[in-house]
MDAnalysis code that builds the backbone (N, CA, C; Angstrom):
import MDAnalysis as mda
import numpy as np

u = mda.Universe.empty(345, n_residues=115, atom_resindex=np.repeat(np.arange(115), 3), trajectory=True)
u.add_TopologyAttr("name", ["N", "CA", "C"] * 115)
u.add_TopologyAttr("resid", np.arange(1, 116))
u.add_TopologyAttr("resname", ["UNK", "UNK", "UNK", "UNK", "UNK", "UNK", "UNK", "UNK", "UNK", "UNK", "UNK", "UNK", "UNK", "UNK", "UNK", "UNK", "UNK", "UNK", "UNK", "UNK", "UNK", "UNK", "UNK", "UNK", "UNK", "UNK", "UNK", "UNK", "UNK", "UNK", "UNK", "UNK", "UNK", "UNK", "UNK", "UNK", "UNK", "UNK", "UNK", "UNK", "UNK", "UNK", "UNK", "UNK", "UNK", "UNK", "UNK", "UNK", "UNK", "UNK", "UNK", "UNK", "UNK", "UNK", "UNK", "UNK", "UNK", "UNK", "UNK", "UNK", "UNK", "UNK", "UNK", "UNK", "UNK", "UNK", "UNK", "UNK", "UNK", "UNK", "UNK", "UNK", "UNK", "UNK", "UNK", "UNK", "UNK", "UNK", "UNK", "UNK", "UNK", "UNK", "UNK", "UNK", "UNK", "UNK", "UNK", "UNK", "UNK", "UNK", "UNK", "UNK", "UNK", "UNK", "UNK", "UNK", "UNK", "UNK", "UNK", "UNK", "UNK", "UNK", "UNK", "UNK", "UNK", "UNK", "UNK", "UNK", "UNK", "UNK", "UNK", "UNK", "UNK", "UNK", "UNK"])
u.atoms.positions = np.array([
    [103.201, 100.506, 33.523],
    [103.101, 101.150, 34.642],
    [101.962, 102.347, 34.139],
    [101.043, 102.383, 35.020],
    [99.896, 103.449, 34.662],
    [100.442, 104.806, 34.997],
    [101.123, 105.073, 36.092],
    [101.435, 106.293, 36.615],
    [102.695, 106.204, 37.427],
    [103.504, 107.186, 37.387],
    [104.688, 107.239, 38.308],
    [104.316, 108.168, 39.502],
    [104.030, 107.184, 40.599],
    [103.307, 107.733, 41.721],
    [104.303, 108.756, 42.669],
    [105.691, 108.388, 42.595],
    [106.569, 109.116, 43.344],
    [106.658, 110.611, 42.629],
    [106.558, 110.470, 41.275],
    [106.824, 111.699, 40.608],
    [105.306, 112.646, 40.785],
    [104.277, 112.008, 40.803],
    [103.061, 112.546, 41.165],
    [103.112, 113.249, 42.529],
    [103.560, 112.611, 43.583],
    [103.707, 113.176, 44.850],
    [104.825, 114.460, 44.819],
    [106.005, 114.263, 44.208],
    [107.032, 115.205, 44.069],
    [106.282, 116.498, 43.511],
    [105.689, 116.322, 42.194],
    [105.121, 117.440, 41.488],
    [104.109, 118.303, 42.253],
    [103.306, 117.371, 42.917],
    [102.223, 118.066, 43.682],
    [102.754, 118.971, 44.821],
    [103.901, 118.484, 45.461],
    [104.643, 119.001, 46.523],
    [105.158, 120.179, 46.204],
    [105.666, 120.363, 44.868],
    [106.228, 121.512, 44.295],
    [105.124, 122.616, 44.127],
    [103.933, 122.036, 43.587],
    [102.821, 123.097, 43.355],
    [102.220, 123.556, 44.693],
    [102.264, 122.618, 45.571],
    [101.706, 123.131, 47.025],
    [102.661, 124.234, 47.559],
    [103.841, 124.288, 47.236],
    [104.793, 125.308, 47.929],
    [104.252, 126.745, 47.358],
    [103.717, 126.693, 46.065],
    [103.287, 128.010, 45.642],
    [101.934, 128.465, 46.271],
    [101.201, 127.324, 46.643],
    [100.033, 127.728, 47.480],
    [100.251, 128.140, 48.732],
    [101.213, 127.429, 49.479],
    [101.605, 127.871, 50.803],
    [102.198, 129.422, 50.847],
    [102.940, 129.756, 49.662],
    [103.402, 131.188, 49.615],
    [102.273, 132.087, 49.450],
    [101.315, 131.829, 48.869],
    [100.091, 132.684, 48.499],
    [99.008, 132.695, 49.745],
    [98.953, 131.562, 50.305],
    [98.059, 131.408, 51.417],
    [98.681, 130.651, 52.722],
    [99.636, 131.398, 53.411],
    [100.340, 130.874, 54.405],
    [99.530, 130.299, 55.614],
    [98.514, 131.072, 56.053],
    [97.648, 130.878, 57.147],
    [96.844, 129.602, 56.803],
    [96.319, 129.538, 55.615],
    [95.379, 128.263, 55.080],
    [96.523, 126.940, 55.186],
    [97.533, 126.997, 54.680],
    [98.537, 126.120, 54.613],
    [98.803, 125.515, 56.172],
    [99.299, 126.342, 57.039],
    [99.513, 126.215, 58.213],
    [98.286, 125.583, 59.059],
    [97.159, 126.045, 58.872],
    [95.855, 125.389, 59.372],
    [95.763, 123.967, 58.843],
    [95.872, 123.715, 57.565],
    [95.712, 122.367, 56.942],
    [96.895, 121.585, 57.451],
    [98.070, 122.045, 57.606],
    [99.152, 121.059, 58.155],
    [98.862, 120.834, 59.778],
    [98.311, 121.611, 60.352],
    [97.811, 121.440, 61.869],
    [96.771, 120.351, 61.890],
    [95.851, 120.523, 61.010],
    [94.865, 119.529, 61.037],
    [95.416, 118.071, 60.746],
    [96.319, 118.104, 59.664],
    [96.812, 116.823, 59.239],
    [97.687, 116.190, 60.358],
    [98.378, 116.966, 61.050],
    [99.195, 116.316, 62.220],
    [98.382, 115.817, 63.301],
    [97.382, 116.593, 63.694],
    [96.484, 116.143, 64.666],
    [95.743, 114.870, 64.258],
    [95.198, 114.804, 63.095],
    [94.516, 113.725, 62.534],
    [95.350, 112.392, 62.523],
    [96.376, 112.725, 62.113],
    [97.284, 111.315, 61.924],
    [98.189, 110.935, 63.036],
    [98.060, 111.793, 64.277],
    [98.860, 111.429, 65.318],
    [98.365, 110.069, 66.006],
    [99.264, 109.452, 66.741],
    [99.100, 108.120, 67.339],
    [97.976, 108.338, 68.337],
    [96.891, 107.564, 68.413],
    [95.932, 107.710, 69.465],
    [95.308, 106.246, 69.508],
    [93.969, 106.394, 69.644],
    [93.345, 105.035, 69.585],
    [93.385, 104.181, 68.575],
    [93.558, 104.921, 67.099],
    [93.890, 104.219, 66.085],
    [95.569, 104.654, 65.788],
    [96.089, 103.601, 65.204],
    [97.647, 103.967, 64.850],
    [97.795, 104.739, 63.603],
    [98.889, 105.293, 63.536],
    [99.108, 106.221, 62.206],
    [98.968, 105.262, 61.067],
    [99.279, 104.017, 61.069],
    [99.179, 103.139, 59.909],
    [97.761, 102.937, 59.589],
    [96.829, 102.563, 60.424],
    [95.444, 102.501, 60.384],
    [94.849, 103.794, 59.752],
    [95.301, 104.900, 60.271],
    [94.782, 106.091, 59.757],
    [95.009, 106.478, 58.298],
    [96.333, 106.138, 57.955],
    [96.759, 106.235, 56.514],
    [95.839, 105.066, 55.678],
    [95.649, 103.995, 56.072],
    [94.727, 103.049, 55.325],
    [93.509, 103.666, 55.050],
    [92.829, 104.285, 56.173],
    [91.647, 104.934, 55.923],
    [91.847, 106.225, 55.071],
    [92.701, 106.842, 54.963],
    [92.939, 108.027, 54.030],
    [93.147, 107.502, 52.722],
    [93.880, 106.319, 52.534],
    [93.944, 105.778, 51.221],
    [92.510, 105.377, 50.697],
    [91.832, 104.703, 51.779],
    [90.463, 104.368, 51.232],
    [89.404, 105.501, 50.799],
    [89.578, 106.521, 51.376],
    [88.864, 107.745, 51.129],
    [89.407, 108.323, 49.919],
    [90.737, 108.304, 49.748],
    [91.252, 108.685, 48.321],
    [90.806, 108.013, 47.258],
    [90.545, 106.800, 47.450],
    [90.116, 105.881, 46.377],
    [88.578, 106.197, 46.099],
    [88.012, 106.337, 47.246],
    [86.416, 106.603, 46.882],
    [85.994, 107.802, 46.432],
    [87.020, 108.816, 46.695],
    [86.698, 110.278, 46.363],
    [87.580, 110.599, 44.866],
    [88.311, 109.493, 44.440],
    [89.022, 109.455, 43.046],
    [90.008, 110.700, 42.980],
    [90.936, 110.853, 44.111],
    [91.800, 111.729, 44.335],
    [93.298, 111.198, 43.956],
    [93.794, 111.403, 42.833],
    [95.174, 110.903, 42.518],
    [96.302, 111.417, 43.448],
    [96.275, 112.597, 43.728],
    [97.383, 113.218, 44.568],
    [97.177, 112.624, 45.959],
    [95.750, 112.518, 46.487],
    [95.676, 111.800, 47.846],
    [96.038, 110.314, 47.781],
    [95.978, 109.830, 46.744],
    [96.455, 108.272, 46.627],
    [97.847, 108.408, 46.844],
    [98.554, 109.153, 46.006],
    [100.109, 109.293, 46.149],
    [100.477, 109.531, 47.428],
    [100.196, 110.685, 48.064],
    [100.718, 111.114, 49.356],
    [100.277, 109.897, 50.575],
    [98.988, 109.636, 50.451],
    [98.594, 108.565, 51.581],
    [99.279, 107.164, 51.498],
    [99.313, 106.662, 50.178],
    [99.921, 105.579, 50.035],
    [101.360, 105.606, 50.349],
    [102.047, 106.459, 50.032],
    [103.530, 106.686, 50.461],
    [103.537, 106.585, 51.979],
    [102.674, 107.525, 52.750],
    [102.707, 107.434, 54.022],
    [102.210, 106.089, 54.656],
    [101.382, 105.333, 54.104],
    [100.960, 104.032, 54.696],
    [102.239, 103.128, 54.500],
    [102.889, 103.174, 53.406],
    [104.112, 102.378, 53.351],
    [105.208, 102.738, 54.478],
    [105.295, 103.989, 54.658],
    [106.184, 104.464, 55.785],
    [105.772, 103.900, 57.115],
    [104.472, 103.771, 57.355],
    [104.082, 103.316, 58.691],
    [103.912, 101.707, 58.644],
    [104.222, 100.892, 57.678],
    [104.404, 99.758, 57.597],
    [103.153, 98.916, 57.075],
    [102.242, 99.515, 56.221],
    [101.237, 98.844, 55.841],
    [101.706, 97.751, 54.723],
    [100.920, 96.708, 54.662],
    [101.378, 95.673, 53.928],
    [100.503, 95.714, 52.650],
    [100.852, 94.918, 51.618],
    [100.318, 94.876, 50.510],
    [98.891, 94.145, 50.517],
    [98.856, 93.082, 51.492],
    [97.523, 92.533, 51.741],
    [96.596, 93.487, 52.314],
    [97.099, 94.388, 53.433],
    [96.414, 95.405, 53.790],
    [95.754, 96.354, 52.955],
    [96.464, 96.754, 51.915],
    [96.196, 97.610, 50.746],
    [95.063, 96.819, 50.061],
    [95.229, 95.670, 49.672],
    [94.302, 94.892, 48.969],
    [92.921, 94.819, 49.720],
    [92.868, 94.475, 51.044],
    [91.659, 94.408, 51.779],
    [91.047, 95.936, 51.830],
    [91.872, 96.996, 51.890],
    [91.299, 98.373, 51.798],
    [90.538, 98.711, 50.501],
    [91.266, 98.046, 49.523],
    [90.688, 98.264, 48.260],
    [89.190, 97.652, 48.127],
    [89.187, 96.421, 48.530],
    [87.871, 95.683, 48.701],
    [86.757, 96.499, 49.453],
    [87.184, 97.268, 50.622],
    [85.966, 98.026, 51.301],
    [85.924, 99.308, 50.477],
    [86.861, 99.808, 49.809],
    [86.566, 100.950, 48.960],
    [85.697, 100.772, 47.860],
    [85.833, 99.687, 47.247],
    [84.916, 99.084, 46.085],
    [83.560, 98.843, 46.674],
    [83.425, 98.236, 47.607],
    [82.110, 98.017, 48.308],
    [81.482, 99.505, 48.653],
    [82.063, 100.423, 49.073],
    [81.578, 101.634, 49.453],
    [81.372, 102.620, 48.166],
    [82.295, 102.475, 47.276],
    [82.401, 103.326, 46.070],
    [82.130, 102.881, 44.548],
    [81.756, 101.533, 44.560],
    [81.430, 100.938, 43.261],
    [82.434, 100.971, 42.321],
    [82.249, 100.581, 40.951],
    [83.153, 100.651, 39.899],
    [84.276, 101.668, 39.883],
    [83.752, 102.919, 40.116],
    [85.167, 103.798, 40.006],
    [86.093, 103.585, 41.190],
    [85.720, 103.063, 42.229],
    [86.600, 102.798, 43.279],
    [87.499, 101.640, 43.008],
    [87.037, 100.638, 42.137],
    [87.859, 99.570, 41.563],
    [88.914, 100.078, 40.796],
    [88.635, 101.023, 39.807],
    [89.702, 101.803, 39.037],
    [90.719, 102.443, 39.897],
    [90.323, 103.045, 40.753],
    [91.119, 103.898, 41.617],
    [92.070, 102.988, 42.547],
    [91.090, 101.845, 43.095],
    [91.839, 101.022, 43.866],
    [92.984, 100.338, 43.177],
    [92.949, 100.045, 41.923],
    [93.945, 99.337, 41.218],
    [95.183, 100.337, 41.124],
    [94.803, 101.666, 40.960],
    [95.827, 102.658, 40.881],
    [96.515, 102.778, 42.262],
    [95.876, 102.856, 43.304],
    [96.370, 102.691, 44.609],
    [97.323, 101.559, 44.928],
    [96.954, 100.274, 44.344],
    [97.793, 99.111, 44.498],
    [99.139, 99.360, 43.715],
    [99.082, 99.919, 42.676],
    [100.174, 100.300, 41.814],
    [101.067, 101.294, 42.889],
    [100.450, 102.218, 43.166],
    [101.254, 103.183, 44.000],
    [102.074, 102.601, 45.320],
    [101.274, 101.628, 45.982],
    [101.981, 100.762, 46.986],
    [103.085, 100.108, 46.413],
    [102.836, 99.225, 45.370],
    [104.097, 98.634, 44.885],
    [105.208, 99.350, 44.533],
    [104.988, 100.655, 43.920],
    [106.050, 101.470, 43.591],
    [106.855, 102.036, 45.025],
    [106.036, 102.495, 45.889],
    [106.634, 103.077, 47.150],
    [107.146, 102.018, 47.915],
    [106.527, 100.706, 47.916],
    [107.356, 99.692, 48.666],
    [108.549, 99.205, 48.065],
    [108.853, 99.390, 46.857],
    [109.866, 98.947, 45.996],
    [111.081, 100.094, 46.381],
    [110.654, 101.107, 46.690],
    [111.656, 102.147, 47.121],
    [112.327, 101.910, 48.350],
    [111.606, 101.033, 49.169],
    [112.304, 100.844, 50.489],
    [111.700, 101.774, 51.600],
])
């Protein structure tokens, strides 16, 4: 196992609490953006989370991979969808996206195993 993705998400959530305490207005604003951006609309929440995972891979954000892969699993994303998303991410982001795509797949497998 390369990384324990559930622990990554949990640890970052704890750290984010401190930021929310110090910057409550920023945290509220970010939360409002997140809720609006991921709401059901022309694109389903699952599709939006797959997009978020792809961006996480392309921008090389471990925490983003953890949070958005967990959300993708919650919204019913399949392993095959994650693999296709990795293909698009590699196409758009090159070799570094392959490395982070492999990590996103590991995160998917760990979150999917949790049920």
